[in-house]
NUNUVEX-373908 format. One record per residue: residue in one letter; x, z, y of N, C-alpha, C, O in turn. Coordinates in steps of 0.05 Angstrom, whole numbers, plus 32768, in hexadecimal, padded with zeros to 4 digits. Each point is the difference from the previous one (the first is absolute). Layout:
<pts>
(A, (X, Z, Y), (X, Z, Y), (X, Z, Y), (X, Z, Y))
...
</pts>
This chain:
<pts>
(M, (8095, 820F, 8136), (8021, 8009, 7FE9), (7FF6, 7FF1, 7FE8), (7FE9, 8005, 7FF9))
(N, (8026, 7FE6, 7FF5), (7FFF, 7FF2, 7FFD), (800F, 800F, 7FE1), (8018, 8005, 8001))
(D, (7FDA, 8001, 7FE8), (800C, 800D, 7FEE), (800D, 7FF4, 7FE4), (800F, 8008, 7FEF))
(G, (7FE1, 7FE0, 8016), (8010, 7FEC, 7FE1), (7FF6, 7FEC, 800C), (7FF1, 7FFF, 8014))
(P, (801B, 7FE8, 7FD6), (7FF7, 7FE8, 8009), (7FEB, 7FF4, 8006), (7FED, 8010, 7FFD))
(T, (800A, 7FD5, 800E), (7FE5, 7FF7, 800A), (7FFB, 7FF3, 7FEA), (800E, 8001, 7FEB))
(A, (7FDC, 7FF1, 8019), (7FF5, 7FE9, 7FEE), (8017, 7FE6, 8001), (8006, 7FF1, 7FED))
(F, (7FFF, 800E, 8023), (8010, 7FE8, 8006), (801B, 800B, 8001), (800D, 7FF4, 8012))
(E, (7FFE, 801A, 7FE4), (8021, 8008, 7FFC), (8002, 7FF9, 7FE7), (7FED, 7FFF, 7FF1))
(S, (8033, 7FF8, 8008), (8002, 7FF9, 7FE8), (800C, 8023, 7FF5), (800D, 8011, 800C))
(T, (7FE5, 7FEF, 7FD6), (8005, 8013, 7FE7), (800F, 7FF7, 7FED), (8000, 7FE8, 7FF9))
(A, (800E, 8027, 7FFE), (800B, 7FFF, 7FE4), (7FF9, 801F, 7FF4), (8001, 8015, 800E))
(D, (7FF8, 7FEA, 7FD9), (8000, 801B, 7FE8), (8003, 7FFC, 7FE9), (7FF4, 7FED, 7FF7))
(S, (801C, 8024, 7FF8), (8001, 7FF7, 7FE8), (7FFE, 800F, 7FEB), (8011, 8011, 7FFE))
(F, (7FDB, 7FEF, 7FEF), (7FF7, 800B, 7FED), (8010, 7FF9, 7FE0), (800F, 7FED, 7FFB))
(G, (7FE8, 8029, 7FF3), (800D, 7FFB, 7FE8), (8012, 8005, 7FFE), (800B, 800F, 8010))
(P, (8000, 7FE6, 7FD9), (8024, 800D, 7FF8), (800D, 7FF4, 800F), (7FF3, 7FF5, 8012))
(A, (802A, 8007, 7FF1), (8019, 7FE9, 800D), (800A, 7FEC, 7FEE), (800E, 8005, 7FEC))
(P, (7FEA, 7FE6, 801C), (8005, 7FEE, 7FFA), (801C, 7FFA, 7FF0), (8014, 800A, 800A))
(P, (7FEF, 7FE7, 7FDD), (801B, 8001, 7FF6), (800E, 7FED, 8016), (7FF2, 7FF6, 8011))
(P, (802A, 8007, 7FEE), (8006, 7FEF, 800F), (8008, 7FE4, 7FF8), (800C, 7FF1, 8010))
(S, (7FF1, 800B, 7FE1), (7FF5, 7FE2, 7FFA), (7FE9, 7FFB, 7FFC), (7FFB, 7FF4, 7FEC))
(A, (7FF1, 8013, 8023), (7FE8, 7FF7, 7FF9), (7FF3, 7FF0, 8010), (7FFF, 8002, 8019))
(R, (7FF2, 7FE7, 7FD3), (7FF0, 7FED, 8013), (7FEE, 800A, 8015), (7FF7, 8016, 8004))
(T, (8005, 7FD0, 800B), (7FEE, 800D, 801E), (7FEC, 7FEE, 7FF8), (8004, 7FE8, 7FF9))
(I, (7FDF, 8026, 8007), (7FE8, 7FF8, 7FFE), (7FF2, 8006, 8023), (8000, 8017, 800B))
(L, (7FF9, 7FD7, 7FFE), (7FEC, 8003, 8015), (7FE8, 7FF8, 8003), (7FFA, 7FE8, 7FFF))
(A, (7FF4, 802A, 8004), (7FE4, 7FFA, 8002), (7FFA, 8004, 801B), (800B, 8013, 800C))
(G, (7FE8, 7FE0, 7FFF), (7FE6, 7FFB, 801E), (7FE3, 800C, 7FF0), (7FF5, 7FFA, 7FEB))
(V, (8007, 801B, 802F), (7FE8, 8009, 7FFE), (7FE9, 8005, 8019), (8007, 800A, 8015))
(D, (7FE7, 7FF0, 7FE8), (7FF1, 800D, 8017), (7FE5, 8005, 7FFD), (7FF1, 7FFD, 8014))
(G, (8007, 800B, 7FD7), (7FEC, 801A, 7FFC), (7FEC, 7FE2, 7FEA), (7FF6, 8008, 7FEB))
(S, (8007, 7FE4, 8018), (7FF0, 7FF3, 7FFA), (8000, 7FFC, 7FDF), (8016, 8001, 7FF5))
(D, (7FD0, 7FF8, 7FF9), (8004, 7FFE, 7FE2), (8015, 7FEE, 7FFA), (800B, 8009, 7FEB))
(T, (8001, 7FE3, 801C), (8011, 7FF3, 7FF4), (801B, 8004, 8003), (8012, 7FFD, 7FEF))
(A, (7FF1, 800C, 802B), (8018, 8017, 8006), (8007, 8018, 7FF2), (8017, 8009, 7FFC))
(M, (7FD3, 8002, 7FFD), (8001, 801A, 7FE6), (800B, 7FF4, 7FE9), (8016, 8005, 7FF7))
(R, (7FD9, 7FEB, 7FFE), (8001, 7FF7, 7FE6), (8020, 7FF1, 8000), (800B, 7FFC, 7FEA))
(A, (8004, 7FFB, 802E), (8018, 7FFC, 7FFD), (8012, 8010, 8002), (8016, 7FFA, 7FF6))
(A, (7FE6, 8020, 801A), (800C, 801A, 7FFC), (8004, 800A, 7FE5), (8017, 8006, 7FF7))
(A, (7FD1, 7FFB, 7FFB), (7FFF, 8007, 7FE7), (800F, 7FEE, 7FEE), (800D, 800C, 7FEF))
(F, (7FF3, 7FDA, 8010), (8012, 7FEE, 7FF2), (801C, 8005, 7FFF), (800E, 8002, 7FEB))
(A, (7FFD, 8003, 8032), (8017, 8008, 8007), (800E, 801B, 7FF7), (8017, 8006, 7FFB))
(F, (7FD7, 8003, 8005), (800A, 8023, 7FF0), (8004, 7FFA, 7FE3), (8013, 8009, 7FF4))
(G, (7FD8, 7FE3, 7FFF), (8002, 8001, 7FE9), (8019, 7FF3, 7FF5), (800D, 8008, 7FED))
(M, (7FF7, 7FE3, 8022), (8021, 7FF4, 7FFF), (801B, 8007, 8006), (8016, 7FF6, 7FF9))
(A, (7FE2, 8025, 801C), (8026, 8012, 8007), (7FF8, 800E, 7FF0), (8013, 800F, 7FFE))
(R, (7FD9, 7FFB, 7FEE), (8000, 8012, 7FEA), (8010, 7FF4, 7FE7), (8013, 8009, 7FF3))
(R, (7FE1, 7FE3, 800B), (8008, 7FF5, 7FE1), (8021, 7FF5, 8008), (8011, 8004, 7FEF))
(Q, (7FF6, 7FEF, 802A), (801C, 7FF5, 8001), (8011, 801A, 8007), (8019, 7FFF, 7FFF))
(G, (7FDB, 8016, 8009), (8015, 8012, 800F), (8007, 7FF7, 8015), (8016, 7FF6, 7FFE))
(A, (7FDB, 8008, 8024), (8006, 7FF4, 800D), (7FED, 8014, 8014), (7FED, 800F, 7FFC))
(R, (8026, 7FE8, 801F), (7FF9, 800C, 8013), (7FE5, 7FFA, 8008), (7FF7, 7FF3, 7FED))
(L, (7FF9, 8010, 8023), (7FEC, 7FFD, 8013), (7FF8, 7FFF, 8014), (7FF5, 8014, 8009))
(V, (800C, 7FD8, 8006), (7FFF, 8004, 801D), (7FE4, 7FF7, 8008), (7FF9, 7FE9, 7FF9))
(V, (7FF1, 802C, 8019), (7FEA, 7FF8, 7FFB), (7FFA, 8006, 8022), (7FFF, 8015, 800C))
(T, (7FFD, 7FCF, 7FFC), (8008, 7FF5, 8017), (7FDA, 8005, 8018), (7FF3, 7FEB, 7FFF))
(F, (7FFF, 802A, 8013), (7FED, 7FF9, 800E), (8006, 7FF2, 801C), (8011, 8009, 800E))
(V, (7FE5, 7FE7, 7FF7), (8000, 7FEE, 801F), (7FED, 8009, 8012), (7FE9, 7FFC, 7FF8))
(A, (8018, 800D, 801B), (7FEA, 8007, 8012), (8004, 7FEC, 8014), (8014, 7FFA, 800D))
(C, (7FDB, 7FFF, 7FF4), (7FFF, 7FE9, 8018), (7FE3, 7FFD, 800D), (7FEB, 8002, 7FF4))
(R, (8019, 7FF9, 802D), (7FEB, 7FF5, 8016), (7FF0, 7FF2, 7FF4), (8008, 7FED, 7FF3))
(S, (7FD9, 801D, 800F), (7FF0, 7FE4, 7FFC), (7FFD, 7FF7, 8014), (8011, 8006, 8010))
(S, (7FD5, 7FE5, 7FF8), (7FFF, 7FEF, 8015), (7FF1, 800B, 8019), (8000, 7FFB, 8018))
(L, (7FF2, 8019, 7FD4), (7FE9, 8013, 801D), (8012, 800E, 800C), (7FF3, 8011, 800D))
(A, (802E, 7FF4, 7FF6), (8002, 8007, 8019), (8002, 7FF2, 8018), (8002, 800B, 8016))
(A, (7FFE, 7FDD, 7FE6), (7FFA, 7FE9, 8017), (7FEE, 800B, 800D), (8004, 8009, 8016))
(F, (7FDF, 7FF9, 7FD8), (7FED, 8007, 8014), (7FFA, 801A, 800A), (7FF0, 8003, 8012))
(S, (801B, 800E, 7FE5), (7FFD, 8015, 800B), (8016, 8012, 7FF8), (7FFE, 8012, 7FEF))
(P, (8018, 7FE9, 801E), (8016, 8018, 7FF7), (8005, 8014, 7FF7), (8009, 8004, 7FE9))
(A, (7FF0, 8012, 802E), (7FFD, 801D, 7FFF), (7FE9, 8008, 7FEA), (8003, 8016, 7FF6))
(A, (7FE8, 7FDA, 8003), (7FF0, 8013, 7FEC), (800A, 7FF2, 7FE2), (8001, 800C, 7FEB))
(A, (8005, 7FDC, 8018), (8008, 7FEB, 7FE2), (801E, 8013, 7FFD), (8005, 8007, 7FE9))
(S, (8007, 7FFE, 8026), (801B, 8010, 7FFA), (7FF9, 801D, 7FF4), (8008, 8004, 7FEA))
(V, (7FEC, 800E, 8022), (7FF4, 8016, 7FF3), (7FFB, 7FFE, 7FEE), (800F, 800C, 7FF1))
(L, (7FDC, 7FE5, 8000), (7FF7, 7FF6, 7FEC), (8017, 7FF1, 7FE7), (7FFD, 7FFF, 7FE7))
(E, (8013, 7FFA, 8024), (8017, 7FF7, 7FEF), (8009, 8015, 7FF5), (7FFD, 8008, 7FE9))
(H, (8011, 8001, 802B), (800D, 801E, 7FFB), (7FF9, 8010, 7FEE), (8010, 800B, 7FF1))
(E, (7FDC, 7FF7, 800E), (7FF1, 8016, 7FEE), (7FF6, 7FF6, 7FE3), (7FFF, 800F, 7FEC))
(T, (7FFA, 7FD3, 8013), (7FFE, 7FFE, 7FEB), (8016, 7FF9, 7FEE), (7FFE, 8000, 7FE7))
(A, (8019, 7FFA, 8027), (801B, 7FF7, 7FF3), (8008, 801A, 7FFE), (7FFC, 8005, 7FE8))
(A, (800C, 800E, 8023), (8005, 801D, 7FFC), (7FEE, 8009, 7FE1), (800A, 7FFF, 7FEA))
(H, (7FE3, 8006, 801A), (7FEA, 7FFC, 7FEA), (8005, 7FF7, 7FE3), (7FFF, 800D, 7FEC))
(L, (8007, 7FD8, 8018), (8007, 7FEB, 7FDA), (801B, 800C, 8006), (8004, 800E, 7FED))
(H, (8017, 7FF6, 8026), (8012, 8003, 7FF7), (8002, 801E, 7FF0), (8010, 8000, 7FED))
(A, (7FE3, 8016, 8019), (7FFE, 8017, 7FF8), (7FF9, 7FFF, 7FE5), (800E, 800A, 7FEE))
(E, (7FD0, 7FE2, 800C), (7FF5, 7FF9, 7FE1), (8015, 7FF5, 7FEB), (8006, 8008, 7FEA))
(L, (8004, 7FE7, 8023), (8016, 7FE9, 7FEE), (8018, 8018, 7FFB), (8005, 8004, 7FE9))
(S, (8008, 800A, 8029), (800F, 8011, 7FFA), (7FFD, 800C, 7FEE), (800E, 7FFA, 7FED))
(D, (7FDE, 801F, 8011), (7FF2, 8006, 7FF0), (8002, 7FFD, 7FE2), (8006, 800F, 7FEE))
(Q, (7FF2, 7FD4, 8013), (7FFC, 7FF9, 7FE4), (8017, 7FF2, 7FF4), (8007, 7FFE, 7FE8))
(I, (8002, 7FFA, 8028), (8027, 7FF9, 7FFE), (8010, 8012, 7FEE), (8009, 7FF9, 7FEA))
(R, (7FF9, 801E, 8022), (800A, 801B, 8002), (7FFA, 800A, 7FD4), (800C, 8005, 7FEB))
(A, (7FD7, 7FF9, 8022), (7FEF, 800D, 7FDE), (8011, 7FE3, 7FEC), (8010, 8002, 7FEE))
(T, (7FE8, 7FEE, 801B), (8007, 7FEE, 7FE6), (801C, 7FF6, 7FF9), (8006, 7FEE, 7FF0))
(A, (800E, 8022, 8024), (8018, 7FF8, 7FFF), (800F, 8017, 7FF0), (8016, 7FFF, 7FF6))
(E, (7FD3, 801B, 8009), (800D, 8018, 7FEE), (7FF4, 7FF7, 7FEA), (800D, 7FF9, 7FEC))
(E, (7FD8, 8004, 8015), (7FF2, 7FFD, 7FE2), (801B, 7FF1, 7FF0), (8010, 800C, 7FF2))
(L, (7FF1, 7FD4, 8014), (8010, 7FEE, 7FF2), (801E, 8002, 7FFB), (800E, 7FF4, 7FEF))
(D, (7FFB, 8020, 8028), (801D, 8006, 8009), (800C, 7FEF, 8000), (8011, 7FFB, 7FEF))
(V, (7FEB, 7FF4, 8028), (800E, 7FEE, 8009), (800E, 8002, 801A), (7FF4, 800D, 8010))
(P, (8022, 7FE9, 7FF8), (800C, 800A, 801C), (7FF5, 7FE4, 8010), (8006, 7FE8, 7FFD))
(V, (7FE3, 8029, 801B), (7FF5, 7FF1, 8013), (800D, 7FFE, 8027), (8001, 8011, 8012))
(T, (8002, 7FE4, 7FEE), (7FFE, 7FFC, 8025), (7FF1, 7FF3, 8005), (7FFF, 7FE8, 7FF9))
(F, (7FE8, 802C, 801F), (7FEA, 7FF7, 800A), (8009, 7FF9, 801D), (8011, 800D, 800B))
(V, (7FE1, 7FD9, 8002), (8010, 7FF7, 8018), (7FEA, 8000, 8012), (7FF0, 7FF0, 7FF6))
(K, (8005, 801B, 8020), (7FF5, 7FFC, 800A), (800C, 7FE8, 8014), (8019, 8001, 7FFD))
(A, (7FDF, 7FE9, 8016), (8007, 7FEE, 8014), (7FE5, 7FF2, 8009), (7FEA, 7FFC, 7FF6))
(F, (8028, 7FFC, 8028), (7FEF, 7FFE, 8009), (7FFA, 7FD8, 8013), (8008, 8002, 8017))
(G, (7FF0, 7FE9, 7FE6), (7FFE, 7FEB, 8001), (7FEF, 7FE1, 7FED), (7FEA, 8000, 7FF5))
(D, (8025, 7FF1, 800E), (7FEF, 7FF0, 7FF7), (8009, 8001, 7FD8), (8014, 8007, 7FF5))
(S, (7FD6, 7FEF, 8003), (8001, 8009, 7FDF), (801B, 7FF7, 7FEF), (8012, 800B, 7FF3))
(F, (7FE7, 7FD7, 8014), (8019, 7FEC, 7FF1), (8017, 8003, 8013), (800C, 7FEB, 7FFD))
(T, (8001, 8022, 8015), (801B, 7FF8, 800F), (8007, 8029, 7FF9), (8017, 8008, 7FFC))
(T, (7FD6, 8007, 8006), (800E, 801F, 7FF3), (7FFF, 7FFD, 7FE9), (8013, 800D, 7FF7))
(L, (7FDB, 7FE4, 7FED), (8008, 7FFF, 7FE9), (801A, 7FF2, 7FF7), (8011, 8006, 7FF0))
(R, (7FED, 7FE5, 8020), (801C, 7FF0, 7FFA), (8016, 800C, 8006), (8013, 7FFE, 7FF0))
(D, (7FEE, 8014, 802C), (801A, 800D, 800A), (8004, 8015, 7FE8), (8014, 7FFC, 7FF3))
(A, (7FE1, 8013, 8008), (7FF9, 8016, 7FED), (8014, 7FFB, 7FDE), (8013, 800D, 7FF7))
(A, (7FE2, 7FE2, 8002), (8009, 7FF2, 7FEB), (8016, 7FF5, 800A), (8010, 800A, 7FF0))
(D, (7FF9, 7FEE, 801B), (801E, 7FF6, 8006), (800F, 801E, 7FFF), (8015, 8001, 7FF3))
(R, (7FE2, 8015, 8019), (8011, 800E, 800C), (8007, 8018, 7FEA), (8016, 800B, 7FFC))
(C, (7FCB, 7FF8, 7FF6), (800C, 800E, 7FE4), (800A, 7FE9, 7FE3), (8002, 8005, 7FE8))
(Q, (8000, 7FE9, 8025), (8013, 7FF0, 7FE8), (7FEB, 7FFA, 7FE9), (800A, 7FFF, 7FE9))
(A, (7FDD, 7FFE, 8017), (7FE4, 8002, 7FF3), (800A, 7FE5, 7FE2), (8007, 7FE9, 8004))
(D, (7FF7, 8023, 7FE7), (7FFF, 7FEB, 7FF1), (7FEC, 7FF0, 8000), (8000, 7FE7, 7FFD))
(V, (7FEB, 8028, 8006), (7FE7, 7FF1, 7FFB), (7FEE, 8007, 8012), (8002, 8019, 8001))
(V, (7FEE, 7FE0, 800C), (7FE3, 8009, 8010), (7FE5, 7FF6, 7FF4), (7FFA, 7FEB, 7FF5))
(V, (7FFA, 802D, 8011), (7FE2, 8000, 7FEE), (7FF2, 8007, 8018), (8007, 8010, 8012))
(V, (7FDC, 7FDE, 7FEE), (7FF3, 8002, 8013), (7FE3, 7FF5, 7FF9), (8001, 7FEB, 7FF3))
(G, (7FE7, 8020, 8012), (7FDE, 7FFB, 7FF8), (8004, 7FE8, 8019), (800C, 7FFE, 8015))
(A, (7FDF, 7FEE, 7FD4), (7FF8, 7FE7, 800C), (7FF2, 800B, 801A), (7FFD, 8018, 8004))
(S, (7FF7, 7FCE, 8013), (7FF8, 8005, 800B), (7FDF, 7FFF, 8002), (7FFA, 7FE9, 7FFE))
(Q, (7FF6, 8024, 8005), (7FE7, 7FFF, 7FFD), (7FF0, 7FEF, 8020), (7FE9, 7FF9, 7FFE))
(R, (8020, 8003, 8011), (7FF6, 7FF2, 801B), (8001, 7FE1, 8000), (8013, 7FF1, 7FFA))
(A, (7FD8, 8008, 800C), (7FF4, 7FE1, 7FFE), (8014, 7FE6, 800A), (8006, 7FE9, 7FF8))
(G, (8005, 802A, 8025), (8015, 7FF7, 8014), (801D, 7FF2, 7FFE), (800E, 7FF1, 800D))
(H, (7FF5, 8020, 7FD3), (8018, 8001, 7FFB), (8006, 7FE4, 7FEC), (8016, 7FFA, 7FF7))
(R, (7FD3, 7FF9, 8006), (7FFB, 7FE4, 7FF1), (8012, 7FF1, 800F), (8015, 7FF7, 7FF6))
(F, (7FE4, 8005, 8028), (800C, 7FF0, 8015), (8018, 8006, 800D), (800E, 7FED, 8007))
(A, (7FF8, 8028, 7FFE), (8014, 8010, 800E), (8010, 8009, 7FEC), (8011, 800F, 800B))
(G, (7FF3, 7FF0, 7FE2), (8015, 8012, 7FEB), (7FF9, 8021, 7FF7), (7FF7, 8010, 8011))
(S, (800D, 7FF6, 7FDB), (8007, 8020, 8004), (8012, 8003, 7FF6), (800F, 7FF0, 7FF4))
(V, (7FF2, 802F, 8011), (801D, 800A, 7FFF), (800F, 7FF9, 7FED), (8018, 7FFB, 8006))
(A, (7FE1, 8004, 7FE0), (8009, 7FFF, 7FE8), (8005, 7FE2, 7FFD), (8013, 7FFA, 7FF1))
(N, (7FDF, 7FF2, 801C), (800A, 7FEB, 7FFD), (801C, 8004, 801D), (8016, 8003, 7FF6))
(R, (7FEB, 7FFC, 801A), (801A, 7FFE, 800B), (8011, 800F, 7FFC), (8015, 8000, 800E))
(L, (7FE7, 8010, 7FDD), (8019, 8018, 7FF6), (800D, 7FF0, 7FE6), (8018, 8003, 7FFB))
(I, (7FD9, 7FED, 7FF7), (8009, 7FE7, 7FEA), (800A, 7FF0, 800A), (8013, 7FF6, 7FF4))
(R, (7FE4, 8002, 8029), (8011, 7FE1, 8013), (8015, 800A, 8000), (8011, 7FF0, 7FFB))
(S, (7FF8, 8029, 800B), (8015, 8007, 800E), (8018, 7FFD, 7FE2), (8017, 7FFA, 8003))
(G, (7FE0, 800B, 7FEC), (8014, 7FF8, 7FF1), (8014, 8017, 7FFF), (8013, 7FF8, 7FF2))
(H, (7FF1, 8022, 8018), (8014, 8010, 7FF9), (7FFD, 800C, 7FE8), (8016, 8003, 7FF6))
(W, (7FD5, 8006, 7FFA), (8007, 8012, 7FEF), (7FDE, 7FF3, 7FF4), (7FEE, 7FF6, 800D))
(P, (8014, 8011, 7FCD), (7FDF, 7FF8, 7FF4), (7FF3, 8018, 800F), (8008, 8017, 8005))
(V, (7FE1, 7FDE, 8001), (7FE2, 8000, 8009), (7FE6, 8012, 7FE7), (8004, 7FF8, 7FE9))
(L, (7FF4, 8010, 8018), (7FF1, 8008, 7FE2), (7FE7, 8009, 8014), (8000, 8014, 800E))
(V, (7FE9, 7FD6, 7FED), (7FE1, 8009, 800D), (7FF3, 8008, 7FF2), (7FFE, 7FF7, 7FE9))
(V, (7FF3, 8020, 801F), (7FEC, 800A, 7FEB), (7FE8, 7FF9, 800B), (7FFB, 7FFD, 8018))
(P, (7FEF, 8001, 7FCD), (7FE7, 7FF3, 8013), (7FEF, 801B, 7FFC), (7FEA, 8002, 800A))
</pts>
């Protein structure tokens, strides 16, 4: 019997005060990395200064390990995603309450670029804040931040 959402099921939690009806919306993408956490901190400060609401989006995605050992990789990924989501949720809630910023914390499953793009469109984001990629391969394939910038839907701030 399943008592709650699984690691790869979308959820949304609200923290902090209710947003004003005319508030701007800032979307921040987080994955637990140092640059993503700096981006979230920047987005919190920006939301506080502008009286905006903040939508923090955590994208759980399956790694390429699942192709080699589906059962073992799936269990490990599920536990890792669930643990990371719980940690991030606690941090986001504490910061929202401390700074008195209205926050919606979204957990979604899928490709990072597509999920963040769709989330920003759905919440009608005025700006998207993400951390710079630390992966060497992104110089050739393009990072999530570069792909968001090229989509041209909204201004994108990339935090180093």
